[in-house]
C-alpha positions in Angstrom: -6.9 -36.8 -3.3 -8.6 -37.6 0.0 -10.9 -34.6 -0.4 -11.9 -35.5 -3.9 -12.8 -39.1 -2.8 -14.9 -37.7 0.0 -16.8 -35.3 -2.4 -17.4 -38.2 -4.7 -18.9 -40.3 -1.9 -21.2 -37.4 -1.2 -22.3 -37.7 -4.8 -21.0 -34.3 -5.7 -20.3 -33.5 -9.4 -16.8 -32.2 -9.7 -15.5 -30.0 -12.5 -12.3 -28.0 -13.0 -12.1 -24.8 -14.9 -8.6 -23.3 -14.9 -6.7 -20.4 -16.4 -3.5 -22.4 -16.4 -2.1 -23.4 -19.8 -3.2 -26.8 -21.0 0.2 -28.4 -20.4 0.3 -27.2 -16.7 -3.4 -28.2 -16.2 -2.6 -31.6 -17.6 0.3 -32.1 -15.1 -1.9 -31.0 -12.2 -5.0 -33.0 -13.2 -3.0 -36.1 -13.9 -2.5 -36.3 -10.1 -6.2 -37.1 -9.7 -7.8 -40.1 -11.4 -9.7 -38.8 -14.6 -12.9 -40.6 -13.7 -13.2 -38.4 -10.6 -14.1 -35.4 -12.7 -17.1 -34.7 -15.0 -15.5 -31.9 -16.9 -12.0 -30.3 -17.1 -11.6 -27.1 -19.0 -8.4 -25.1 -19.6 -9.4 -21.6 -20.6 -6.2 -20.8 -22.3 -6.6 -23.7 -24.8 -10.3 -23.2 -25.6 -12.6 -20.7 -27.2 -13.4 -19.1 -23.9 -12.4 -15.6 -22.8 -9.9 -15.4 -19.9 -10.9 -15.0 -16.3 -12.5 -13.1 -14.7 -14.9 -13.2 -17.7 -17.5 -15.8 -16.6 -18.0 -17.4 -20.0 -16.0 -20.6 -19.2 -17.6 -21.1 -15.8 -21.1 -20.6 -17.3 -20.2 -23.1 -20.1 -19.0 -25.6 -17.5 -22.2 -25.3 -15.5 -24.2 -25.8 -18.7 -22.2 -28.8 -19.7 -22.7 -30.3 -16.2 -26.4 -29.3 -16.2 -26.0 -27.4 -12.9 -27.7 -24.2 -11.9 -25.4 -21.4 -10.7 -27.1 -21.3 -7.3 -26.3 -25.1 -6.9 -22.6 -24.6 -7.5 -19.6 -23.4 -5.6 -16.3 -22.3 -7.1 -13.1 -22.7 -5.1 -10.1 -20.5 -6.2 -6.9 -19.0 -4.9 -7.0 -15.5 -6.2 -9.1 -12.3 -6.3 -9.6 -13.0 -10.0 -11.2 -16.3 -9.1 -13.6 -14.4 -6.7 -14.6 -12.0 -9.5 -15.0 -15.0 -11.9 -17.4 -16.7 -9.6 -19.3 -13.5 -8.8 -19.7 -12.7 -12.5 -21.2 -16.2 -13.0 -23.5 -15.8 -9.9 -21.7 -18.8 -8.3 -20.8 -18.8 -4.6 -17.0 -18.6 -3.9 -14.7 -20.2 -1.4 -11.2 -18.7 -1.2 -8.3 -21.2 -1.0 -5.4 -19.4 0.8 -2.2 -20.7 -0.7 -0.3 -17.5 -0.2 0.3 -17.3 -3.9 -1.8 -14.2 -4.7 -3.2 -11.3 -2.7 -6.9 -11.5 -2.0 -9.2 -8.7 -0.8 -12.5 -9.9 -2.2 -15.5 -11.6 -0.6 -16.0 -15.3 -0.1 -18.3 -17.6 1.8 -15.3 -18.7 3.8 -11.5 -19.0 3.5 -9.8 -22.4 3.7 -6.1 -23.4 3.6 -6.7 -26.9 2.2 -9.5 -28.8 0.6 -9.6 -31.0 3.6 -11.3 -28.2 5.5 -14.5 -28.7 3.4 -15.4 -31.7 5.5 
């Protein structure tokens, strides 16, 4: 929550695109005040193709009126890296030791707090 507040103070537009089922995404996103995010999309409960197909990320960028070169995607798997790359968005790997990762990223972080 601290990191989200800091990003908001920097006037960053925040959006979540997740491959988690809607019910799991809802539990996770309920931990953060709704007004902190401009757009929240659960791929598994929408018309979008599954990651790493970039359709949902591109749709989110369009909805938020952000160019790919002005965005960064933070994810915790190799699939997330492929997803960002396919949408021409920079990628930051969030190491949670949940998935193996051998892709490329701008940097690797262990917590969102490291962004500041």
